[in-house]
MIMAR-593410 format. One record per residue (C-alpha): x, y, z; chain. Coordinates in pm, 1 decimal, padded with zeros to 6 digits. Layout:
// residues N
r u:X v:Y w:Z mol:A
...
// end
This chain:
// residues 374
r u:-01888.7 v:-00138.1 w:-00281.6 mol:A
r u:-01688.0 v:00082.8 w:-00515.8 mol:A
r u:-01536.7 v:00270.4 w:-00226.7 mol:A
r u:-01439.3 v:-00067.6 w:-00062.4 mol:A
r u:-01271.7 v:-00180.4 w:-00387.5 mol:A
r u:-01074.0 v:00143.8 w:-00391.7 mol:A
r u:-00964.4 v:00104.4 w:-00031.4 mol:A
r u:-00846.1 v:-00254.5 w:-00101.3 mol:A
r u:-00656.8 v:-00151.3 w:-00412.1 mol:A
r u:-00487.6 v:00125.1 w:-00209.9 mol:A
r u:-00350.7 v:-00149.2 w:00023.2 mol:A
r u:-00215.7 v:-00353.8 w:-00248.4 mol:A
r u:00105.9 v:-00145.6 w:-00290.2 mol:A
r u:00204.9 v:-00124.6 w:00071.3 mol:A
r u:00125.9 v:-00499.8 w:00132.0 mol:A
r u:00319.1 v:-00600.0 w:-00179.1 mol:A
r u:00615.3 v:-00372.9 w:-00077.9 mol:A
r u:00616.5 v:-00524.7 w:00277.0 mol:A
r u:00613.5 v:-00877.4 w:00145.3 mol:A
r u:00902.9 v:-00807.3 w:-00099.1 mol:A
r u:01100.8 v:-00640.8 w:00185.9 mol:A
r u:01073.2 v:-00937.4 w:00413.7 mol:A
r u:01149.4 v:-01194.2 w:00150.5 mol:A
r u:01446.1 v:-00982.8 w:00013.6 mol:A
r u:01598.7 v:-00967.0 w:00366.0 mol:A
r u:01554.2 v:-01342.6 w:00429.4 mol:A
r u:01685.8 v:-01444.5 w:00094.9 mol:A
r u:01993.6 v:-01212.8 w:00112.3 mol:A
r u:02071.1 v:-01360.1 w:00455.9 mol:A
r u:02058.9 v:-01715.2 w:00327.2 mol:A
r u:02391.5 v:-01871.6 w:00228.7 mol:A
r u:02482.6 v:-01982.2 w:-00126.6 mol:A
r u:02395.1 v:-01668.6 w:-00325.8 mol:A
r u:02461.0 v:-01632.2 w:-00699.2 mol:A
r u:02819.5 v:-01529.4 w:-00651.2 mol:A
r u:02887.8 v:-01854.8 w:-00454.0 mol:A
r u:02702.5 v:-02047.9 w:-00721.7 mol:A
r u:02923.5 v:-01906.4 w:-00992.1 mol:A
r u:03233.4 v:-01967.5 w:-00776.6 mol:A
r u:03132.3 v:-02326.6 w:-00722.7 mol:A
r u:03085.8 v:-02371.5 w:-01100.0 mol:A
r u:03424.2 v:-02225.5 w:-01170.3 mol:A
r u:03589.3 v:-02449.1 w:-00906.6 mol:A
r u:03411.0 v:-02745.9 w:-01050.0 mol:A
r u:03217.8 v:-02826.7 w:-00732.9 mol:A
r u:02865.7 v:-02725.8 w:-00841.4 mol:A
r u:02618.3 v:-02965.0 w:-00693.2 mol:A
r u:02412.3 v:-02972.6 w:-01016.1 mol:A
r u:02080.4 v:-03021.0 w:-00836.3 mol:A
r u:01874.6 v:-02878.0 w:-01116.7 mol:A
r u:02043.9 v:-03094.7 w:-01363.2 mol:A
r u:01934.8 v:-03403.4 w:-01184.0 mol:A
r u:01578.6 v:-03280.0 w:-01182.6 mol:A
r u:01548.4 v:-03184.8 w:-01548.2 mol:A
r u:01819.7 v:-03254.4 w:-01797.4 mol:A
r u:01618.1 v:-03092.7 w:-02066.6 mol:A
r u:01705.4 v:-02739.4 w:-01938.6 mol:A
r u:02073.8 v:-02787.5 w:-01928.1 mol:A
r u:02114.1 v:-02632.3 w:-02265.4 mol:A
r u:01948.3 v:-02311.5 w:-02141.4 mol:A
r u:02189.8 v:-02271.2 w:-01851.1 mol:A
r u:02455.8 v:-02097.0 w:-02042.5 mol:A
r u:02568.3 v:-01884.2 w:-01765.1 mol:A
r u:02686.8 v:-01546.9 w:-01862.8 mol:A
r u:02997.9 v:-01687.3 w:-01698.8 mol:A
r u:03296.6 v:-01457.0 w:-01656.9 mol:A
r u:03635.4 v:-01564.4 w:-01786.7 mol:A
r u:03811.9 v:-01807.6 w:-01562.1 mol:A
r u:04143.2 v:-01630.0 w:-01598.4 mol:A
r u:04147.3 v:-01522.9 w:-01238.6 mol:A
r u:04127.4 v:-01881.6 w:-01115.0 mol:A
r u:04427.6 v:-01962.5 w:-00898.8 mol:A
r u:04592.1 v:-01622.3 w:-00943.2 mol:A
r u:04540.2 v:-01523.9 w:-00579.6 mol:A
r u:04652.3 v:-01853.3 w:-00427.1 mol:A
r u:04965.7 v:-01709.6 w:-00283.2 mol:A
r u:04777.9 v:-01404.6 w:-00128.8 mol:A
r u:04603.6 v:-01611.5 w:00141.7 mol:A
r u:04331.4 v:-01352.6 w:00153.3 mol:A
r u:04016.9 v:-01419.8 w:00348.1 mol:A
r u:03701.8 v:-01404.0 w:00138.0 mol:A
r u:03346.1 v:-01366.5 w:00253.7 mol:A
r u:03233.4 v:-01632.3 w:00006.6 mol:A
r u:03271.0 v:-02007.2 w:00055.2 mol:A
r u:03494.6 v:-02178.5 w:-00186.1 mol:A
r u:03672.3 v:-01853.8 w:-00296.6 mol:A
r u:04007.9 v:-01938.4 w:-00142.1 mol:A
r u:04273.4 v:-01927.6 w:-00413.4 mol:A
r u:04086.9 v:-01689.1 w:-00641.7 mol:A
r u:04209.6 v:-01346.0 w:-00720.9 mol:A
r u:04015.1 v:-01084.6 w:-00528.0 mol:A
r u:03981.8 v:-00877.8 w:-00838.6 mol:A
r u:03819.0 v:-01169.3 w:-01015.9 mol:A
r u:03576.2 v:-01197.0 w:-00720.8 mol:A
r u:03495.4 v:-00837.1 w:-00761.3 mol:A
r u:03428.2 v:-00881.5 w:-01131.2 mol:A
r u:03169.1 v:-01156.3 w:-01046.3 mol:A
r u:03013.0 v:-00929.7 w:-00774.5 mol:A
r u:02986.7 v:-00646.0 w:-01030.5 mol:A
r u:02823.8 v:-00878.5 w:-01293.0 mol:A
r u:02552.7 v:-00975.2 w:-01050.1 mol:A
r u:02506.9 v:-00630.3 w:-00903.4 mol:A
r u:02657.5 v:-00728.2 w:-00567.0 mol:A
r u:02903.5 v:-00442.0 w:-00573.2 mol:A
r u:02624.7 v:-00223.0 w:-00450.3 mol:A
r u:02469.0 v:-00222.3 w:-00100.4 mol:A
r u:02159.6 v:-00424.2 w:-00038.7 mol:A
r u:01920.3 v:-00130.8 w:00005.5 mol:A
r u:02029.8 v:00011.4 w:-00331.5 mol:A
r u:01980.6 v:-00321.6 w:-00512.5 mol:A
r u:01631.1 v:-00359.4 w:-00350.4 mol:A
r u:01536.7 v:00004.0 w:-00456.9 mol:A
r u:01655.3 v:-00046.9 w:-00817.3 mol:A
r u:01476.3 v:-00385.0 w:-00832.5 mol:A
r u:01138.7 v:-00247.0 w:-00711.8 mol:A
r u:01173.3 v:00057.9 w:-00941.7 mol:A
r u:01211.1 v:-00182.4 w:-01239.2 mol:A
r u:00928.8 v:-00400.4 w:-01120.7 mol:A
r u:00676.3 v:-00115.8 w:-01119.5 mol:A
r u:00708.4 v:-00114.2 w:-01504.3 mol:A
r u:00730.3 v:-00496.7 w:-01507.6 mol:A
r u:01100.0 v:-00485.3 w:-01610.1 mol:A
r u:01207.9 v:-00810.0 w:-01443.6 mol:A
r u:01567.7 v:-00806.2 w:-01596.5 mol:A
r u:01757.9 v:-01118.8 w:-01713.8 mol:A
r u:01822.0 v:-01447.6 w:-01546.2 mol:A
r u:02163.3 v:-01492.0 w:-01382.1 mol:A
r u:02222.0 v:-01837.0 w:-01519.3 mol:A
r u:02029.2 v:-01824.0 w:-01852.5 mol:A
r u:02089.0 v:-01587.7 w:-02132.9 mol:A
r u:01723.6 v:-01486.7 w:-02142.1 mol:A
r u:01496.5 v:-01224.5 w:-02004.6 mol:A
r u:01292.3 v:-01334.6 w:-01700.9 mol:A
r u:00964.0 v:-01233.6 w:-01869.7 mol:A
r u:01048.5 v:-01457.7 w:-02168.3 mol:A
r u:01122.1 v:-01752.5 w:-01948.4 mol:A
r u:00790.6 v:-01708.9 w:-01759.3 mol:A
r u:00598.5 v:-01679.1 w:-02086.6 mol:A
r u:00760.3 v:-01992.5 w:-02220.5 mol:A
r u:00650.3 v:-02193.7 w:-01904.2 mol:A
r u:00306.4 v:-02036.4 w:-01879.1 mol:A
r u:00114.6 v:-02265.3 w:-02125.9 mol:A
r u:00206.5 v:-02569.8 w:-01914.5 mol:A
r u:00106.9 v:-02410.5 w:-01587.2 mol:A
r u:-00217.5 v:-02254.0 w:-01732.9 mol:A
r u:-00315.1 v:-02591.9 w:-01876.7 mol:A
r u:-00264.7 v:-02772.3 w:-01544.2 mol:A
r u:-00416.2 v:-02504.4 w:-01332.9 mol:A
r u:-00720.3 v:-02419.3 w:-01558.3 mol:A
r u:-00829.0 v:-02783.1 w:-01644.1 mol:A
r u:-00766.8 v:-02903.1 w:-01287.0 mol:A
r u:-00972.2 v:-02613.3 w:-01135.9 mol:A
r u:-01259.7 v:-02656.4 w:-01382.9 mol:A
r u:-01275.6 v:-03034.1 w:-01333.7 mol:A
r u:-01241.4 v:-03012.0 w:-00949.9 mol:A
r u:-01536.3 v:-02771.9 w:-00945.5 mol:A
r u:-01744.9 v:-02966.3 w:-01190.3 mol:A
r u:-01700.4 v:-03280.8 w:-00987.5 mol:A
r u:-01699.1 v:-03155.7 w:-00643.3 mol:A
r u:-02003.3 v:-02924.3 w:-00640.0 mol:A
r u:-02253.9 v:-03180.1 w:-00773.7 mol:A
r u:-02104.3 v:-03455.3 w:-00563.5 mol:A
r u:-02123.4 v:-03232.2 w:-00248.8 mol:A
r u:-02481.1 v:-03142.5 w:-00317.5 mol:A
r u:-02582.7 v:-03506.6 w:-00366.3 mol:A
r u:-02398.0 v:-03609.6 w:-00055.9 mol:A
r u:-02590.7 v:-03338.2 w:00140.0 mol:A
r u:-02931.9 v:-03434.2 w:-00002.4 mol:A
r u:-02864.0 v:-03806.5 w:00061.1 mol:A
r u:-02675.8 v:-03765.1 w:00389.2 mol:A
r u:-02642.4 v:-04091.6 w:00565.7 mol:A
r u:-02737.7 v:-04303.1 w:00269.5 mol:A
r u:-02530.3 v:-04576.8 w:00103.9 mol:A
r u:-02427.9 v:-04333.5 w:-00163.6 mol:A
r u:-02298.2 v:-04080.8 w:00101.0 mol:A
r u:-02098.0 v:-04353.1 w:00274.8 mol:A
r u:-01961.6 v:-04494.6 w:-00044.1 mol:A
r u:-01851.8 v:-04157.8 w:-00177.4 mol:A
r u:-01709.8 v:-04064.9 w:00165.3 mol:A
r u:-01470.5 v:-04368.3 w:00138.3 mol:A
r u:-01352.7 v:-04243.8 w:-00202.2 mol:A
r u:-01314.0 v:-03887.6 w:-00061.5 mol:A
r u:-01108.7 v:-04013.8 w:00229.2 mol:A
r u:-00876.2 v:-04195.3 w:-00001.9 mol:A
r u:-00841.8 v:-03891.9 w:-00232.4 mol:A
r u:-00773.9 v:-03671.6 w:00067.8 mol:A
r u:-00519.6 v:-03900.0 w:00216.9 mol:A
r u:-00300.4 v:-03983.9 w:-00077.7 mol:A
r u:-00095.2 v:-03702.8 w:-00231.0 mol:A
r u:-00133.7 v:-03615.8 w:-00594.1 mol:A
r u:00219.0 v:-03720.2 w:-00696.4 mol:A
r u:00152.7 v:-04069.3 w:-00562.6 mol:A
r u:-00160.4 v:-04085.7 w:-00778.0 mol:A
r u:00053.2 v:-03963.6 w:-01062.9 mol:A
r u:00306.7 v:-04251.7 w:-01022.7 mol:A
r u:00014.6 v:-04499.8 w:-01003.4 mol:A
r u:-00129.7 v:-04361.0 w:-01323.3 mol:A
r u:00218.6 v:-04388.4 w:-01495.1 mol:A
r u:00254.6 v:-04746.1 w:-01385.8 mol:A
r u:-00095.7 v:-04845.7 w:-01505.8 mol:A
r u:-00165.0 v:-04627.4 w:-01805.0 mol:A
r u:00163.0 v:-04490.4 w:-01943.1 mol:A
r u:00363.6 v:-04801.7 w:-02014.7 mol:A
r u:00503.1 v:-04825.7 w:-01669.3 mol:A
r u:00394.6 v:-05188.1 w:-01629.0 mol:A
r u:00051.6 v:-05261.1 w:-01766.0 mol:A
r u:-00119.6 v:-05045.2 w:-02034.2 mol:A
r u:00042.0 v:-04787.8 w:-02271.5 mol:A
r u:-00253.7 v:-04565.7 w:-02352.8 mol:A
r u:-00116.6 v:-04224.7 w:-02269.7 mol:A
r u:00206.8 v:-04038.1 w:-02332.1 mol:A
r u:00454.8 v:-03983.2 w:-02049.1 mol:A
r u:00633.7 v:-03669.2 w:-02152.9 mol:A
r u:00552.9 v:-03313.6 w:-02267.2 mol:A
r u:00250.3 v:-03107.6 w:-02343.0 mol:A
r u:00227.9 v:-03220.6 w:-02702.9 mol:A
r u:00382.8 v:-03472.4 w:-02943.8 mol:A
r u:00693.4 v:-03401.1 w:-03141.3 mol:A
r u:00503.0 v:-03380.4 w:-03461.7 mol:A
r u:00237.6 v:-03154.6 w:-03329.7 mol:A
r u:00307.4 v:-02873.4 w:-03577.3 mol:A
r u:00238.8 v:-03115.3 w:-03865.9 mol:A
r u:-00105.4 v:-03217.9 w:-03733.2 mol:A
r u:-00440.6 v:-03067.4 w:-03836.6 mol:A
r u:-00622.3 v:-02838.4 w:-03601.4 mol:A
r u:-00847.1 v:-03114.2 w:-03470.1 mol:A
r u:-00559.9 v:-03353.7 w:-03435.7 mol:A
r u:-00361.9 v:-03087.4 w:-03243.2 mol:A
r u:-00651.4 v:-03042.5 w:-02999.7 mol:A
r u:-00684.9 v:-03415.9 w:-02950.7 mol:A
r u:-00315.3 v:-03453.0 w:-02905.2 mol:A
r u:-00300.7 v:-03183.3 w:-02643.2 mol:A
r u:-00598.6 v:-03314.4 w:-02449.0 mol:A
r u:-00437.5 v:-03670.5 w:-02475.6 mol:A
r u:-00132.2 v:-03538.0 w:-02308.5 mol:A
r u:-00333.2 v:-03367.7 w:-02043.9 mol:A
r u:-00529.7 v:-03667.9 w:-01920.6 mol:A
r u:-00277.5 v:-03811.9 w:-01673.8 mol:A
r u:-00126.9 v:-03506.8 w:-01512.2 mol:A
r u:-00466.5 v:-03328.2 w:-01476.0 mol:A
r u:-00623.3 v:-03659.7 w:-01362.4 mol:A
r u:-00357.9 v:-03687.9 w:-01081.0 mol:A
r u:-00427.9 v:-03332.4 w:-00964.5 mol:A
r u:-00807.4 v:-03370.3 w:-00974.7 mol:A
r u:-00801.1 v:-03696.1 w:-00781.5 mol:A
r u:-00584.3 v:-03540.0 w:-00508.3 mol:A
r u:-00781.7 v:-03205.5 w:-00508.7 mol:A
r u:-01144.7 v:-03274.3 w:-00530.3 mol:A
r u:-01189.0 v:-03424.0 w:-00186.0 mol:A
r u:-01182.7 v:-03109.5 w:00041.5 mol:A
r u:-01402.4 v:-02910.0 w:-00198.3 mol:A
r u:-01665.1 v:-03186.3 w:-00210.7 mol:A
r u:-01680.9 v:-03199.8 w:00170.2 mol:A
r u:-01692.8 v:-02820.9 w:00192.9 mol:A
r u:-01986.6 v:-02814.6 w:-00042.3 mol:A
r u:-02169.9 v:-03094.0 w:00147.2 mol:A
r u:-02118.1 v:-02924.5 w:00478.6 mol:A
r u:-02226.9 v:-02593.0 w:00348.4 mol:A
r u:-02551.3 v:-02736.8 w:00209.2 mol:A
r u:-02619.1 v:-02936.3 w:00526.8 mol:A
r u:-02579.9 v:-02623.0 w:00740.0 mol:A
r u:-02829.4 v:-02431.2 w:00515.4 mol:A
r u:-03073.9 v:-02723.8 w:00493.8 mol:A
r u:-03109.2 v:-02733.3 w:00874.2 mol:A
r u:-03184.1 v:-02363.4 w:00899.6 mol:A
r u:-03520.5 v:-02215.2 w:00996.5 mol:A
r u:-03602.1 v:-02056.8 w:00658.4 mol:A
r u:-03582.9 v:-02397.9 w:00496.1 mol:A
r u:-03836.5 v:-02546.0 w:00745.6 mol:A
r u:-04059.8 v:-02246.7 w:00687.4 mol:A
r u:-04039.6 v:-02301.1 w:00304.0 mol:A
r u:-04135.6 v:-02669.4 w:00344.1 mol:A
r u:-04427.3 v:-02576.5 w:00571.3 mol:A
r u:-04561.0 v:-02339.6 w:00290.9 mol:A
r u:-04569.8 v:-02638.1 w:00051.9 mol:A
r u:-04271.8 v:-02547.1 w:-00169.0 mol:A
r u:-04119.3 v:-02833.1 w:-00360.2 mol:A
r u:-03783.2 v:-02973.6 w:-00256.2 mol:A
r u:-03626.4 v:-02880.0 w:-00593.1 mol:A
r u:-03748.4 v:-02516.5 w:-00555.5 mol:A
r u:-03617.8 v:-02501.4 w:-00192.3 mol:A
r u:-03279.8 v:-02652.4 w:-00284.7 mol:A
r u:-03186.1 v:-02470.5 w:-00598.2 mol:A
r u:-03367.4 v:-02140.1 w:-00544.8 mol:A
r u:-03296.3 v:-02074.3 w:-00180.1 mol:A
r u:-03041.2 v:-02314.8 w:-00042.5 mol:A
r u:-02813.6 v:-02317.9 w:-00347.1 mol:A
r u:-02732.7 v:-01937.4 w:-00345.2 mol:A
r u:-02652.4 v:-01932.2 w:00032.8 mol:A
r u:-02464.5 v:-02256.2 w:00043.6 mol:A
r u:-02252.0 v:-02195.4 w:-00268.2 mol:A
r u:-02143.6 v:-01853.1 w:-00151.3 mol:A
r u:-01826.5 v:-01965.2 w:00012.7 mol:A
r u:-01752.2 v:-02220.7 w:-00254.3 mol:A
r u:-01783.6 v:-02009.3 w:-00561.5 mol:A
r u:-01633.7 v:-01705.1 w:-00399.0 mol:A
r u:-01316.8 v:-01901.4 w:-00335.5 mol:A
r u:-01268.9 v:-01983.5 w:-00705.8 mol:A
r u:-01003.6 v:-01717.2 w:-00781.4 mol:A
r u:-00777.5 v:-01814.1 w:-00499.0 mol:A
r u:-00819.1 v:-02191.5 w:-00565.6 mol:A
r u:-00708.8 v:-02133.1 w:-00925.2 mol:A
r u:-00399.4 v:-01935.3 w:-00811.0 mol:A
r u:-00326.7 v:-02213.3 w:-00567.3 mol:A
r u:-00343.3 v:-02494.2 w:-00816.7 mol:A
r u:-00179.3 v:-02298.2 w:-01088.2 mol:A
r u:00141.0 v:-02194.5 w:-00906.1 mol:A
r u:00187.3 v:-02415.3 w:-00597.2 mol:A
r u:00034.5 v:-02757.8 w:-00661.9 mol:A
r u:00202.6 v:-02891.2 w:-00968.1 mol:A
r u:00581.1 v:-02904.2 w:-00912.2 mol:A
r u:00610.5 v:-03280.8 w:-00855.3 mol:A
r u:00344.6 v:-03346.6 w:-01129.2 mol:A
r u:00558.5 v:-03145.4 w:-01374.0 mol:A
r u:00865.2 v:-03346.2 w:-01275.6 mol:A
r u:00690.9 v:-03681.4 w:-01309.9 mol:A
r u:00544.9 v:-03598.4 w:-01647.9 mol:A
r u:00838.1 v:-03395.1 w:-01777.6 mol:A
r u:00626.5 v:-03080.7 w:-01808.3 mol:A
r u:00840.6 v:-02770.0 w:-01801.7 mol:A
r u:00617.0 v:-02528.0 w:-01619.3 mol:A
r u:00639.0 v:-02242.1 w:-01362.3 mol:A
r u:00664.6 v:-02481.0 w:-01071.6 mol:A
r u:00980.7 v:-02631.8 w:-01195.3 mol:A
r u:01118.1 v:-02293.2 w:-01309.3 mol:A
r u:01069.9 v:-02155.5 w:-00954.3 mol:A
r u:01224.8 v:-02461.2 w:-00796.5 mol:A
r u:01532.7 v:-02444.1 w:-01014.0 mol:A
r u:01568.8 v:-02075.0 w:-00953.7 mol:A
r u:01569.3 v:-02134.6 w:-00585.2 mol:A
r u:01822.8 v:-02408.8 w:-00609.2 mol:A
r u:02056.4 v:-02197.5 w:-00829.8 mol:A
r u:01981.4 v:-01869.6 w:-00644.0 mol:A
r u:01871.6 v:-01714.9 w:-00957.6 mol:A
r u:01745.3 v:-01400.2 w:-00780.6 mol:A
r u:01578.1 v:-01228.9 w:-01082.1 mol:A
r u:01369.5 v:-01528.6 w:-01152.6 mol:A
r u:01296.5 v:-01581.6 w:-00778.9 mol:A
r u:01194.1 v:-01220.5 w:-00699.8 mol:A
r u:01006.6 v:-01165.7 w:-01036.0 mol:A
r u:00801.4 v:-01471.9 w:-00973.0 mol:A
r u:00736.0 v:-01368.1 w:-00613.1 mol:A
r u:00640.2 v:-01013.5 w:-00715.3 mol:A
r u:00407.2 v:-01121.7 w:-00998.2 mol:A
r u:00235.3 v:-01403.5 w:-00812.9 mol:A
r u:00198.9 v:-01200.6 w:-00491.3 mol:A
r u:00043.0 v:-00916.0 w:-00690.3 mol:A
r u:-00184.2 v:-01155.2 w:-00871.6 mol:A
r u:-00285.8 v:-01316.8 w:-00543.3 mol:A
r u:-00381.4 v:-00977.9 w:-00384.4 mol:A
r u:-00589.8 v:-00880.8 w:-00687.0 mol:A
r u:-00759.1 v:-01225.2 w:-00678.7 mol:A
r u:-00841.0 v:-01164.1 w:-00314.2 mol:A
r u:-01031.3 v:-00850.0 w:-00418.0 mol:A
r u:-01201.3 v:-01033.0 w:-00691.3 mol:A
r u:-01312.9 v:-01304.2 w:-00440.4 mol:A
r u:-01469.8 v:-01035.9 w:-00218.6 mol:A
r u:-01647.5 v:-00888.0 w:-00512.3 mol:A
r u:-01782.8 v:-01233.8 w:-00602.9 mol:A
r u:-01925.8 v:-01253.2 w:-00257.9 mol:A
r u:-02128.0 v:-00945.5 w:-00323.6 mol:A
r u:-02219.6 v:-01053.4 w:-00678.4 mol:A
r u:-02351.7 v:-01388.1 w:-00558.1 mol:A
r u:-02532.6 v:-01233.6 w:-00258.7 mol:A
r u:-02603.9 v:-00859.6 w:-00287.4 mol:A
r u:-02699.5 v:-00850.3 w:00075.6 mol:A
r u:-02335.5 v:-00875.5 w:00170.3 mol:A
r u:-02199.4 v:-00520.4 w:00196.4 mol:A
r u:-01838.3 v:-00493.7 w:00301.6 mol:A
r u:-01867.7 v:-00116.7 w:00343.9 mol:A
r u:-02124.5 v:-00164.5 w:00623.5 mol:A
r u:-01919.2 v:-00431.4 w:00782.0 mol:A
r u:-01608.9 v:-00197.0 w:00804.0 mol:A
r u:-01804.6 v:00076.1 w:00976.8 mol:A
// end
């Protein structure tokens, strides 16, 4: 197994490099880069998409904006520019913007410098915020970790026992009733559940039991330790609840189907013929085999919920997390934030994939990936 882990680790670097190359080429080819974004702001025609999404971040977008002294100075030159909206601007002024963002260098040189810095986790500074990318990510991390960790734990704590009970009582009223709930949970997106929870429990129309904004209350620093914990959990109820309701269905059905498949195998019939009790058969023999695919998928499930499933939830509940940061970076073409997030999360995903394979072996030592590869 150790040799297999080493081989997988040796593939991380070329895989990561290939992913970064493909995405770099695609993003560079897309219109509306950071230079055009800055030109649009100078010309006063910035669409302001992120401002409409989250007004709380407007103070952060300081924009290391160059002086606008070059505006209008080239209007009589009628020079053609490769940037949309640059007509009437002094070409030297455009070059100063390119230099500020590093676009005075060829693409391959910018990519090489970026990857060289990323090896040491030097992600540079945001184009449109006067802050380092790593500081931005660390500021948003508590929100995303809170949503991802609590959602993943609750989804597993609910789905696994529910799936086991559905498998044991397959075809019963309990199975039919819970299947109806699962169908609803699988059919309705998490953000719609979030809106419903806001209307019912957050002062939208009926009850006002839970807060609507933020991770903690404004006076959180003044509270005692117990009150701080209570306040934090109080703010987590609705957003985590929305994610759990929309996320437990598929895992519950996966658990049920895994158990049903194992229950109908020959070794279970043999164990019953030998007189073993149902509990011993279920939890000593069936459980390990059936839970293999469920538990081994925990790392990837956590990454998925942590970084890809909470954007709309963050918007609805005014939670400033990594999902919203990534969306705003894509809209503003904030390349340092975009590529740093892509690099870090891709690397983390590849590592989690290796951990998932190791968990397969830990849960069932009979699985040997080295023998499979031969």
